[in-house]
N, C-alpha and C positions, 0 to 999 in steps of 0.2 A: 166650598160647602162647609157650613158650620155644624158641628156636632160636639158632644162633650169631650171627645178625644182631641180634636183640633184646638178647642178652647184651652185645654190643659197645657198646651205648648205655646200659647200666644204670649207675646211680651206684654209688659204693663202698658206700654203705649198703644199697642194694638187693642187691648181690652178697653182702655179709655176711649179710643175712637169708636169702637163698637158700641159701648154703652151710651155714649153721647149721640150716637146716630139713631137710637131708638126713640120713638115718639109714641106715647101711650094714647090709646083711643079713650077720649074722655068719658065715653059711655061704659067702659069696662073698668070697674073698680080695681080688679086684680092687676091690670096692666098699669094703671095709674100708681098703685102702691109699689109695683116692681120698679117703675121709673124713679119714683122718689127714693126707694131703697138703694138703687144703683147710684144715684147722684150722692146720697149720703155716704155710701161706702167709699166713693172716690174722694169726697171731701175728707173723710177720716184718714184715708191712705195718704193724702197729701200732707195732712197735719202731722201724721206719724213720721213721715220722711223729713219734714222740716225740723223735727226735734232731735 
């Protein structure tokens, strides 16, 4: 079960898998924005790790 407490203790890999498993409903602007935000954060995290 996902809740804020379990997410707090997830590994980076688990969080990445979770975020990439989400698919936004194209009719819901907030879910589309959240999906874009999640992907952007993952990109920035990867970039930061590479430096």
